[in-house]
MIVEX-889977 format. One record per residue (C-alpha): residue number from 1; residue in three letters; x, y, z. Coordinates in pm, 1 decimal. Example, Ala and Ser with C-alpha at 12.3 -4.5 7.8 and 13.67 -1.06 7.14 Angstrom:
<sites>
[site 1 "Ala" [1230.0 -450.0 780.0]]
[site 2 "Ser" [1367.0 -106.0 714.0]]
</sites>
This chain:
<sites>
[site 1 "Unk" [7518.6 7654.9 12254.1]]
[site 2 "Unk" [7474.4 8032.5 12244.1]]
[site 3 "Unk" [7470.0 8236.5 12560.4]]
[site 4 "Unk" [7163.7 8422.7 12679.7]]
[site 5 "Unk" [7113.9 8797.6 12645.6]]
[site 6 "Unk" [7167.9 8833.1 13019.8]]
[site 7 "Unk" [7506.4 8663.6 12992.2]]
[site 8 "Unk" [7622.5 8844.8 12681.0]]
[site 9 "Unk" [7898.2 9098.7 12755.3]]
[site 10 "Unk" [7823.7 9465.0 12690.0]]
[site 11 "Unk" [8027.8 9682.9 12455.7]]
[site 12 "Unk" [8203.1 9832.8 12756.9]]
[site 13 "Unk" [8331.6 9498.8 12883.1]]
[site 14 "Unk" [8522.8 9373.1 12586.1]]
[site 15 "Unk" [8830.8 9156.9 12605.3]]
[site 16 "Unk" [9148.9 9299.6 12746.1]]
[site 17 "Unk" [9312.3 9183.0 12424.7]]
[site 18 "Unk" [9131.1 9458.0 12234.6]]
[site 19 "Unk" [9353.3 9728.7 12094.1]]
[site 20 "Unk" [9438.1 10024.6 12317.0]]
[site 21 "Unk" [9613.7 10239.7 12056.4]]
[site 22 "Unk" [9527.8 10426.8 11740.9]]
[site 23 "Unk" [9231.6 10621.8 11608.1]]
[site 24 "Unk" [9010.7 10310.7 11600.4]]
[site 25 "Unk" [9086.2 10191.4 11953.6]]
[site 26 "Unk" [8775.4 10031.1 12100.4]]
[site 27 "Unk" [8625.8 9945.3 11759.6]]
[site 28 "Unk" [8558.5 9576.1 11701.6]]
[site 29 "Unk" [8565.0 9457.2 11340.3]]
[site 30 "Unk" [8449.8 9109.1 11240.3]]
[site 31 "Unk" [8610.5 9004.3 10912.2]]
[site 32 "Unk" [8481.7 8700.4 10727.1]]
[site 33 "Unk" [8789.0 8538.5 10573.3]]
[site 34 "Unk" [8836.2 8608.0 10203.3]]
[site 35 "Unk" [9115.7 8696.8 9965.7]]
[site 36 "Unk" [9229.6 9027.8 9820.7]]
[site 37 "Unk" [9044.4 9343.2 9920.9]]
[site 38 "Unk" [8869.1 9224.3 10238.5]]
[site 39 "Unk" [9184.1 9125.3 10432.7]]
[site 40 "Unk" [9355.6 9441.8 10307.1]]
[site 41 "Unk" [9067.7 9653.7 10437.5]]
[site 42 "Unk" [9079.9 9466.5 10768.9]]
[site 43 "Unk" [9455.5 9522.1 10789.7]]
[site 44 "Unk" [9409.8 9897.4 10747.1]]
[site 45 "Unk" [9168.3 9906.8 11039.7]]
[site 46 "Unk" [9382.8 9676.4 11254.7]]
[site 47 "Unk" [9682.9 9903.2 11196.6]]
[site 48 "Unk" [9469.3 10198.0 11310.9]]
[site 49 "Unk" [9391.8 10025.5 11640.0]]
[site 50 "Unk" [9069.9 9835.1 11575.4]]
[site 51 "Unk" [9033.0 9487.0 11717.8]]
[site 52 "Unk" [8987.7 9279.0 11402.7]]
[site 53 "Unk" [8857.6 8925.1 11450.9]]
[site 54 "Unk" [8887.5 8713.0 11139.7]]
[site 55 "Unk" [8628.0 8436.5 11098.4]]
[site 56 "Unk" [8803.9 8142.1 10936.1]]
[site 57 "Unk" [8701.4 7792.0 10839.8]]
[site 58 "Unk" [8833.5 7513.9 11066.0]]
[site 59 "Unk" [8982.1 7358.2 10752.2]]
[site 60 "Unk" [9112.9 7641.0 10531.6]]
[site 61 "Unk" [8981.6 7638.3 10176.8]]
[site 62 "Unk" [9188.7 7673.8 9861.9]]
[site 63 "Unk" [9246.0 8047.0 9821.2]]
[site 64 "Unk" [9471.1 8007.3 9517.5]]
[site 65 "Unk" [9798.0 8138.7 9662.1]]
[site 66 "Unk" [9912.6 7921.4 9955.0]]
[site 67 "Unk" [10122.2 8109.2 10209.4]]
[site 68 "Unk" [10228.6 8031.2 10564.7]]
[site 69 "Unk" [10049.4 8239.1 10828.0]]
[site 70 "Unk" [10358.2 8437.1 10932.4]]
[site 71 "Unk" [10398.6 8560.0 10574.7]]
[site 72 "Unk" [10031.2 8651.7 10526.4]]
[site 73 "Unk" [10091.4 9018.0 10600.9]]
[site 74 "Unk" [9734.1 9120.4 10519.1]]
[site 75 "Unk" [9629.9 8944.6 10840.4]]
[site 76 "Unk" [9885.2 9111.8 11064.1]]
[site 77 "Unk" [9760.6 9223.1 11402.2]]
[site 78 "Unk" [9429.9 9035.6 11377.2]]
[site 79 "Unk" [9274.6 8763.3 11590.6]]
[site 80 "Unk" [9157.0 8431.5 11444.0]]
[site 81 "Unk" [8830.1 8255.9 11526.1]]
[site 82 "Unk" [8792.8 7923.4 11342.8]]
[site 83 "Unk" [8423.1 7837.6 11305.1]]
[site 84 "Unk" [8221.5 7608.7 11080.6]]
[site 85 "Unk" [7953.3 7843.3 10948.9]]
[site 86 "Unk" [7751.6 7545.7 10823.9]]
[site 87 "Unk" [7717.4 7413.9 11179.1]]
[site 88 "Unk" [7421.8 7568.2 11368.7]]
[site 89 "Unk" [7620.7 7608.1 11689.7]]
[site 90 "Unk" [7905.1 7766.1 11496.9]]
[site 91 "Unk" [7664.1 8016.6 11345.2]]
[site 92 "Unk" [7519.3 8095.4 11688.1]]
[site 93 "Unk" [7867.3 8168.0 11821.3]]
[site 94 "Unk" [7930.5 8411.4 11536.9]]
[site 95 "Unk" [7596.2 8583.9 11596.3]]
[site 96 "Unk" [7696.6 8623.7 11961.5]]
[site 97 "Unk" [8020.3 8782.2 11845.2]]
[site 98 "Unk" [7841.9 9013.8 11602.3]]
[site 99 "Unk" [7622.0 9136.3 11887.3]]
[site 100 "Unk" [7937.9 9300.6 12026.4]]
[site 101 "Unk" [8079.0 9426.5 11695.6]]
[site 102 "Unk" [8093.2 9771.2 11538.7]]
[site 103 "Unk" [8182.9 9662.8 11185.7]]
[site 104 "Unk" [8137.0 9352.2 10970.9]]
[site 105 "Unk" [8325.7 9313.2 10643.2]]
[site 106 "Unk" [8278.5 9033.5 10391.5]]
[site 107 "Unk" [8375.0 8953.6 10034.0]]
[site 108 "Unk" [8162.7 8659.2 9923.0]]
[site 109 "Unk" [7957.4 8630.5 9607.4]]
[site 110 "Unk" [7618.7 8804.6 9624.1]]
[site 111 "Unk" [7369.6 8602.9 9827.2]]
[site 112 "Unk" [7624.1 8389.0 10014.8]]
[site 113 "Unk" [7598.4 8572.4 10346.9]]
[site 114 "Unk" [7220.0 8569.3 10322.4]]
[site 115 "Unk" [7220.4 8191.3 10271.7]]
[site 116 "Unk" [7444.7 8151.1 10576.0]]
[site 117 "Unk" [7210.7 8361.2 10787.8]]
[site 118 "Unk" [7443.2 8662.0 10811.8]]
[site 119 "Unk" [7286.4 8895.0 10557.4]]
[site 120 "Unk" [7236.8 9262.9 10645.1]]
[site 121 "Unk" [6871.1 9222.4 10745.0]]
[site 122 "Unk" [6944.5 8940.2 10988.2]]
[site 123 "Unk" [7252.5 9100.3 11141.7]]
[site 124 "Unk" [7133.1 9461.1 11161.7]]
[site 125 "Unk" [6811.4 9348.0 11330.0]]
[site 126 "Unk" [7015.0 9236.2 11628.9]]
[site 127 "Unk" [7276.2 9510.6 11608.5]]
[site 128 "Unk" [7120.2 9831.2 11465.2]]
[site 129 "Unk" [7440.5 10034.4 11496.6]]
[site 130 "Unk" [7652.5 9785.5 11300.9]]
[site 131 "Unk" [7831.6 9905.3 10988.5]]
[site 132 "Unk" [7802.8 9623.2 10735.8]]
[site 133 "Unk" [8077.0 9643.5 10470.4]]
[site 134 "Unk" [8078.5 9415.6 10170.1]]
[site 135 "Unk" [8278.7 9371.0 9851.5]]
[site 136 "Unk" [8177.9 9153.4 9558.2]]
[site 137 "Unk" [8356.8 9093.2 9231.9]]
[site 138 "Unk" [8120.5 9230.5 8969.2]]
[site 139 "Unk" [7858.7 9397.2 9187.4]]
[site 140 "Unk" [7530.6 9279.0 9340.0]]
[site 141 "Unk" [7335.5 9251.1 9013.6]]
[site 142 "Unk" [7375.3 9196.5 8642.0]]
[site 143 "Unk" [7467.4 8899.4 8422.5]]
[site 144 "Unk" [7811.4 8847.7 8581.5]]
[site 145 "Unk" [7713.6 8891.8 8948.4]]
[site 146 "Unk" [7752.8 8520.9 9031.4]]
[site 147 "Unk" [8053.9 8461.8 8803.7]]
[site 148 "Unk" [8407.1 8426.6 8937.5]]
[site 149 "Unk" [8682.3 8667.9 8853.6]]
[site 150 "Unk" [9003.4 8821.3 8979.4]]
[site 151 "Unk" [9161.7 9164.4 8974.6]]
[site 152 "Unk" [9278.7 9130.7 8614.3]]
[site 153 "Unk" [8928.6 9041.7 8490.8]]
[site 154 "Unk" [8765.2 9338.0 8662.4]]
[site 155 "Unk" [9042.1 9572.1 8550.8]]
[site 156 "Unk" [8998.3 9450.7 8193.2]]
[site 157 "Unk" [8631.2 9549.5 8197.7]]
[site 158 "Unk" [8701.2 9889.6 8356.2]]
[site 159 "Unk" [8874.3 10036.0 8050.5]]
[site 160 "Unk" [9196.6 10088.4 8244.2]]
[site 161 "Unk" [9377.0 9770.7 8139.8]]
[site 162 "Unk" [9311.8 9843.6 7773.3]]
[site 163 "Unk" [9497.4 10173.7 7811.6]]
[site 164 "Unk" [9816.1 10011.1 7941.0]]
[site 165 "Unk" [10116.8 9866.4 7762.6]]
[site 166 "Unk" [10271.5 9876.9 7419.5]]
[site 167 "Unk" [10053.9 9895.0 7107.7]]
[site 168 "Unk" [10011.9 9566.2 6927.3]]
[site 169 "Unk" [10101.3 9367.9 7240.9]]
[site 170 "Unk" [9876.7 9213.3 7506.4]]
[site 171 "Unk" [9817.4 9453.9 7795.8]]
[site 172 "Unk" [10054.0 9391.4 8088.4]]
[site 173 "Unk" [9948.1 9241.9 8420.8]]
[site 174 "Unk" [9981.8 9532.4 8670.0]]
[site 175 "Unk" [9984.7 9308.8 8979.4]]
[site 176 "Unk" [9659.9 9322.4 9177.3]]
[site 177 "Unk" [9716.5 9667.9 9321.8]]
[site 178 "Unk" [9449.2 9850.9 9123.1]]
[site 179 "Unk" [9126.8 9652.0 9154.5]]
[site 180 "Unk" [9175.5 9466.6 9482.0]]
[site 181 "Unk" [9359.7 9718.2 9694.6]]
[site 182 "Unk" [9353.2 10068.0 9547.2]]
[site 183 "Unk" [9002.7 10024.8 9410.0]]
[site 184 "Unk" [8781.9 9799.0 9622.1]]
[site 185 "Unk" [8958.7 9792.8 9961.0]]
[site 186 "Unk" [9033.2 10163.8 9983.3]]
[site 187 "Unk" [8681.5 10260.4 9876.9]]
[site 188 "Unk" [8531.0 10019.5 10129.6]]
[site 189 "Unk" [8755.9 10145.7 10410.5]]
[site 190 "Unk" [8658.5 10504.7 10331.7]]
[site 191 "Unk" [8288.8 10416.4 10331.4]]
[site 192 "Unk" [8307.5 10211.8 10650.3]]
[site 193 "Unk" [8485.6 10492.3 10835.7]]
[site 194 "Unk" [8228.9 10744.4 10707.8]]
[site 195 "Unk" [7947.3 10520.1 10830.6]]
[site 196 "Unk" [8117.2 10487.2 11170.1]]
[site 197 "Unk" [8128.2 10867.7 11194.1]]
[site 198 "Unk" [7753.8 10875.8 11120.7]]
[site 199 "Unk" [7687.9 10620.3 11396.5]]
[site 200 "Unk" [7905.6 10818.6 11636.2]]
[site 201 "Unk" [7689.4 11123.3 11563.7]]
[site 202 "Unk" [7378.8 10936.6 11671.3]]
[site 203 "Unk" [7287.4 10761.9 11348.4]]
[site 204 "Unk" [7215.6 10395.9 11287.3]]
[site 205 "Unk" [7416.0 10132.4 11108.8]]
[site 206 "Unk" [7401.4 10077.7 10737.3]]
[site 207 "Unk" [7534.1 9868.4 10451.3]]
[site 208 "Unk" [7847.5 9995.6 10275.2]]
[site 209 "Unk" [7892.9 9816.5 9946.4]]
[site 210 "Unk" [8135.4 9823.2 9655.0]]
[site 211 "Unk" [8290.9 9574.2 9415.2]]
[site 212 "Unk" [8630.5 9518.3 9261.4]]
[site 213 "Unk" [8481.9 9613.3 8924.1]]
[site 214 "Unk" [8328.7 9935.1 9059.2]]
[site 215 "Unk" [8637.2 10012.1 9267.6]]
[site 216 "Unk" [8863.3 9993.2 8962.7]]
[site 217 "Unk" [8628.1 10220.3 8768.1]]
[site 218 "Unk" [8616.0 10452.8 9067.4]]
[site 219 "Unk" [8985.6 10528.7 9022.0]]
[site 220 "Unk" [8944.2 10657.0 8665.9]]
[site 221 "Unk" [8748.4 10987.8 8673.1]]
[site 222 "Unk" [9053.0 11193.5 8573.2]]
[site 223 "Unk" [9119.3 10969.0 8273.6]]
[site 224 "Unk" [8756.0 10984.5 8162.5]]
[site 225 "Unk" [8774.9 11362.5 8185.7]]
[site 226 "Unk" [9090.7 11371.5 7975.2]]
[site 227 "Unk" [8933.4 11141.7 7717.2]]
[site 228 "Unk" [8610.7 11339.4 7695.6]]
[site 229 "Unk" [8802.3 11666.1 7660.4]]
[site 230 "Unk" [8998.9 11529.4 7367.1]]
[site 231 "Unk" [9328.9 11513.7 7555.0]]
[site 232 "Unk" [9352.4 11134.3 7574.1]]
[site 233 "Unk" [9400.5 10918.3 7267.1]]
[site 234 "Unk" [9246.9 10571.0 7247.6]]
[site 235 "Unk" [9582.1 10440.9 7124.1]]
[site 236 "Unk" [9817.6 10290.6 7378.7]]
[site 237 "Unk" [10151.3 10459.8 7450.0]]
[site 238 "Unk" [10020.9 10771.3 7280.5]]
[site 239 "Unk" [9952.0 10982.0 7590.2]]
[site 240 "Unk" [10135.1 11162.3 7867.9]]
[site 241 "Unk" [10069.7 10901.9 8140.1]]
[site 242 "Unk" [10076.7 10573.4 7946.0]]
[site 243 "Unk" [10440.1 10564.3 7832.2]]
[site 244 "Unk" [10387.5 10754.8 7511.1]]
[site 245 "Unk" [10556.5 11069.1 7635.1]]
[site 246 "Unk" [10938.7 11056.9 7646.4]]
[site 247 "Unk" [10933.4 11240.3 7978.6]]
[site 248 "Unk" [10703.8 10988.9 8154.0]]
[site 249 "Unk" [10833.1 10635.7 8110.2]]
[site 250 "Unk" [11120.8 10407.6 8210.8]]
[site 251 "Unk" [11459.1 10366.5 8041.5]]
[site 252 "Unk" [11725.2 10095.8 8060.3]]
[site 253 "Unk" [12076.9 10174.1 8179.3]]
[site 254 "Unk" [12396.6 10012.4 8049.4]]
[site 255 "Unk" [12400.8 9756.7 8332.5]]
[site 256 "Unk" [12048.8 9625.2 8275.0]]
[site 257 "Unk" [11874.8 9830.1 8542.6]]
[site 258 "Unk" [11596.0 10078.9 8481.4]]
[site 259 "Unk" [11532.7 10444.5 8561.2]]
[site 260 "Unk" [11181.7 10585.8 8592.8]]
[site 261 "Unk" [11137.1 10935.0 8449.3]]
[site 262 "Unk" [10841.0 11152.5 8552.9]]
[site 263 "Unk" [10939.4 11501.1 8432.9]]
[site 264 "Unk" [10595.2 11626.6 8329.9]]
[site 265 "Unk" [10623.5 11996.7 8415.8]]
[site 266 "Unk" [10840.9 12210.6 8189.1]]
[site 267 "Unk" [11084.9 12304.9 8465.5]]
[site 268 "Unk" [11133.3 11937.6 8552.9]]
[site 269 "Unk" [11176.6 11847.6 8185.1]]
[site 270 "Unk" [11442.1 12118.5 8164.8]]
[site 271 "Unk" [11626.0 11962.7 8459.4]]
[site 272 "Unk" [11604.2 11620.7 8293.1]]
[site 273 "Unk" [11751.5 11741.6 7965.2]]
[site 274 "Unk" [12018.5 11933.2 8150.0]]
[site 275 "Unk" [12126.5 11621.5 8338.8]]
[site 276 "Unk" [12132.1 11422.3 8015.2]]
[site 277 "Unk" [12327.5 11703.4 7842.3]]
[site 278 "Unk" [12060.5 11722.9 7572.9]]
[site 279 "Unk" [11945.9 12085.2 7598.4]]
[site 280 "Unk" [12138.7 12170.9 7282.6]]
[site 281 "Unk" [11951.5 11915.1 7072.4]]
[site 282 "Unk" [11605.1 11903.4 7237.1]]
[site 283 "Unk" [11399.8 12217.0 7299.0]]
[site 284 "Unk" [11201.1 12233.3 7619.4]]
[site 285 "Unk" [10941.3 12441.3 7434.2]]
[site 286 "Unk" [10864.1 12139.0 7211.7]]
[site 287 "Unk" [10785.9 11911.6 7507.8]]
[site 288 "Unk" [10416.3 11865.5 7423.2]]
[site 289 "Unk" [10465.5 11826.8 7046.6]]
[site 290 "Unk" [10352.0 11466.3 7008.3]]
[site 291 "Unk" [10498.1 11438.3 6659.4]]
[site 292 "Unk" [10843.3 11465.2 6816.2]]
[site 293 "Unk" [10785.5 11211.9 7094.2]]
[site 294 "Unk" [10911.2 10898.9 6911.9]]
[site 295 "Unk" [11240.6 11061.7 6812.2]]
[site 296 "Unk" [11293.7 11216.5 7156.5]]
[site 297 "Unk" [11217.1 10883.6 7325.3]]
[site 298 "Unk" [11476.0 10710.2 7109.0]]
[site 299 "Unk" [11738.7 10970.4 7190.2]]
[site 300 "Unk" [11667.5 10951.8 7563.9]]
[site 301 "Unk" [11681.2 10572.1 7551.9]]
[site 302 "Unk" [12019.0 10582.5 7376.8]]
[site 303 "Unk" [12152.5 10835.8 7626.9]]
[site 304 "Unk" [12040.2 10644.3 7936.8]]
[site 305 "Unk" [12181.1 10321.8 7789.7]]
[site 306 "Unk" [12528.4 10476.0 7769.8]]
[site 307 "Unk" [12585.8 10467.3 8147.1]]
[site 308 "Unk" [12503.3 10263.2 8456.0]]
[site 309 "Unk" [12204.4 10324.7 8679.0]]
[site 310 "Unk" [12441.8 10433.4 8957.4]]
[site 311 "Unk" [12588.9 10695.4 8726.4]]
[site 312 "Unk" [12247.9 10843.4 8652.2]]
[site 313 "Unk" [12149.1 10837.1 9016.9]]
[site 314 "Unk" [12456.2 11043.2 9094.2]]
[site 315 "Unk" [12383.7 11284.0 8807.9]]
[site 316 "Unk" [12025.7 11345.7 8916.0]]
[site 317 "Unk" [12078.4 11331.9 9291.3]]
[site 318 "Unk" [11931.4 11644.6 9448.7]]
[site 319 "Unk" [11767.2 11768.1 9128.3]]
[site 320 "Unk" [11400.6 11805.0 9032.4]]
[site 321 "Unk" [11440.6 11601.1 8714.6]]
[site 322 "Unk" [11212.4 11331.9 8861.3]]
[site 323 "Unk" [11444.8 11040.2 8786.3]]
[site 324 "Unk" [11424.0 10741.1 9020.2]]
[site 325 "Unk" [11578.8 10393.5 9011.7]]
[site 326 "Unk" [11332.7 10110.5 8950.9]]
[site 327 "Unk" [11379.7 9891.4 9257.9]]
[site 328 "Unk" [11285.8 9532.5 9331.6]]
[site 329 "Unk" [11082.6 9431.9 9637.6]]
[site 330 "Unk" [11409.1 9323.1 9801.1]]
[site 331 "Unk" [11580.2 9654.4 9723.2]]
[site 332 "Unk" [11300.0 9891.5 9822.7]]
[site 333 "Unk" [11339.5 9861.7 10204.6]]
[site 334 "Unk" [11703.2 9974.4 10174.2]]
[site 335 "Unk" [11623.9 10286.5 9970.4]]
[site 336 "Unk" [11757.5 10578.9 10180.3]]
[site 337 "Unk" [11437.9 10780.9 10148.3]]
[site 338 "Unk" [11230.6 10491.1 10279.4]]
[site 339 "Unk" [11471.2 10437.1 10567.5]]
[site 340 "Unk" [11456.5 10804.4 10662.6]]
[site 341 "Unk" [11076.8 10795.7 10679.4]]
[site 342 "Unk" [11033.4 10447.1 10830.4]]
[site 343 "Unk" [10836.5 10325.3 10531.5]]
[site 344 "Unk" [10916.1 9965.1 10623.3]]
[site 345 "Unk" [10918.6 9782.5 10956.3]]
[site 346 "Unk" [11043.2 9443.5 11069.0]]
[site 347 "Unk" [10792.9 9244.4 11274.2]]
[site 348 "Unk" [10877.0 8896.4 11402.4]]
[site 349 "Unk" [11161.0 8876.6 11151.4]]
[site 350 "Unk" [10943.3 8973.2 10853.0]]
[site 351 "Unk" [10964.1 9299.6 10660.7]]
[site 352 "Unk" [10629.9 9483.2 10639.9]]
[site 353 "Unk" [10526.6 9804.9 10469.9]]
[site 354 "Unk" [10454.8 10048.5 10752.9]]
[site 355 "Unk" [10095.8 10147.2 10834.2]]
[site 356 "Unk" [9961.2 10432.0 10625.0]]
[site 357 "Unk" [9849.0 10705.9 10654.4]]
[site 358 "Unk" [10042.5 10853.0 10946.5]]
[site 359 "Unk" [9824.4 11008.8 11219.3]]
[site 360 "Unk" [9996.5 11259.0 11448.3]]
[site 361 "Unk" [9789.2 11218.7 11766.0]]
[site 362 "Unk" [9667.1 10860.3 11739.7]]
[site 363 "Unk" [9948.4 10680.9 11556.9]]
[site 364 "Unk" [9895.0 10344.3 11397.1]]
[site 365 "Unk" [10119.2 10045.7 11449.5]]
[site 366 "Unk" [10156.9 9679.9 11361.1]]
[site 367 "Unk" [10056.7 9479.7 11667.1]]
[site 368 "Unk" [10214.8 9157.7 11543.9]]
[site 369 "Unk" [10226.4 8899.4 11266.5]]
[site 370 "Unk" [9923.9 8714.2 11135.2]]
[site 371 "Unk" [9793.2 8441.8 11369.0]]
[site 372 "Unk" [9760.7 8075.9 11285.1]]
[site 373 "Unk" [9407.1 7966.1 11198.3]]
[site 374 "Unk" [9205.1 7933.8 11519.0]]
[site 375 "Unk" [9473.0 8075.6 11749.2]]
[site 376 "Unk" [9225.0 8294.7 11937.1]]
[site 377 "Unk" [8913.8 8074.5 11917.9]]
[site 378 "Unk" [8912.2 7963.4 12281.4]]
[site 379 "Unk" [8990.8 8310.2 12416.1]]
[site 380 "Unk" [8726.2 8485.0 12206.8]]
[site 381 "Unk" [8454.7 8236.8 12303.4]]
[site 382 "Unk" [8552.7 8266.1 12668.3]]
[site 383 "Unk" [8520.7 8643.8 12639.6]]
[site 384 "Unk" [8171.2 8592.2 12495.7]]
[site 385 "Unk" [8070.7 8384.4 12798.1]]
[site 386 "Unk" [8129.9 8028.8 12674.7]]
[site 387 "Unk" [8276.1 7824.8 12960.3]]
[site 388 "Unk" [8532.3 7547.8 12916.8]]
[site 389 "Unk" [8279.0 7260.3 12886.2]]
[site 390 "Unk" [8079.8 7455.6 12626.3]]
[site 391 "Unk" [8392.1 7527.9 12425.2]]
[site 392 "Unk" [8504.4 7165.2 12446.5]]
[site 393 "Unk" [8165.8 7046.5 12323.0]]
[site 394 "Unk" [8174.0 7288.3 12029.9]]
[site 395 "Unk" [8517.3 7163.6 11932.9]]
[site 396 "Unk" [8410.6 6801.3 11969.3]]
[site 397 "Unk" [8113.5 6865.9 11742.0]]
[site 398 "Unk" [8338.7 7027.2 11482.4]]
[site 399 "Unk" [8167.7 7365.5 11516.1]]
[site 400 "Unk" [8496.0 7536.2 11609.2]]
[site 401 "Unk" [8867.8 7476.6 11593.1]]
[site 402 "Unk" [9098.7 7584.6 11874.5]]
[site 403 "Unk" [9462.4 7613.3 11773.4]]
</sites>
């Protein structure tokens, strides 16, 4: 059911639905549906103007956290093509799509794309300028390569999780921000964009690969340097950045809210103690004396607990004491600083974090909410040259799903 080479559209004749804004305008990204870092990476590129087409199964698989499409913010601004990759005609349709793509991103276990016929060798042979981005869990080789895991598992093996939390207690669960998003997705996005620059300079496509395990480790060079220089203890809550220091941790107020304190530099620590009216009993010069940290932490905790969070916000407003209220997800969009800088946007009635980073000449934007599975199947196939009878036959055979 694939179209011939003569019928296949050229890069210059892509669909009118392609993005016409942002730094990545004119770039077509094919994203094979996955969870965690891959949709986050695709979202970043969609926000920057790329046309991101998400390849989804006609019958969605169990991805662990069921969520209605309009709330699946990682898929905002994308298009959805529902294809059965086990059906030969479905695979042909995807190969036709990849012949027009600039980037492919996938997050399956090692070997899965090769078994489906979409491994780098097969795809790059037909599209030499394609940037092929992939994320695995543990990496392409080794004893755990084919074993399942999630952010917490990879973070545990990175050394970072073991440095978090209170001593004698199980390490906390720091959401999935570190391995999935900050680690794997951001590293992949950086690599993909670098590879696109190389192609734009006359180079050929290449494979850009990372893993959630490697991405989490990739965020820790500073901590390894501190440890190797003797400035980082192996004990939890015994260091400047892990809650051990009284000037870098959170404290409870009298009304059950929390204040985050980040007064690392001496001048900021001075402002903190001044606001707490503790300069007469705590010397700024003793800030880095670790033997004093437990007693100072207790005194700061007692002082913060004497008043409400609103009181302390008023005390520290406009100062460099680095004291901030700990907000909930519901409270964060109403924080005045976020409002002033448009850090959140409302799209189709849903609150979204705004696209980041901000580009001055080619600004990013959120095109719209996530589509339902298969919403764009018919349109995308039509753009690839499949006429109505061909599309109807594919749907009848179960190779595609049109919403």
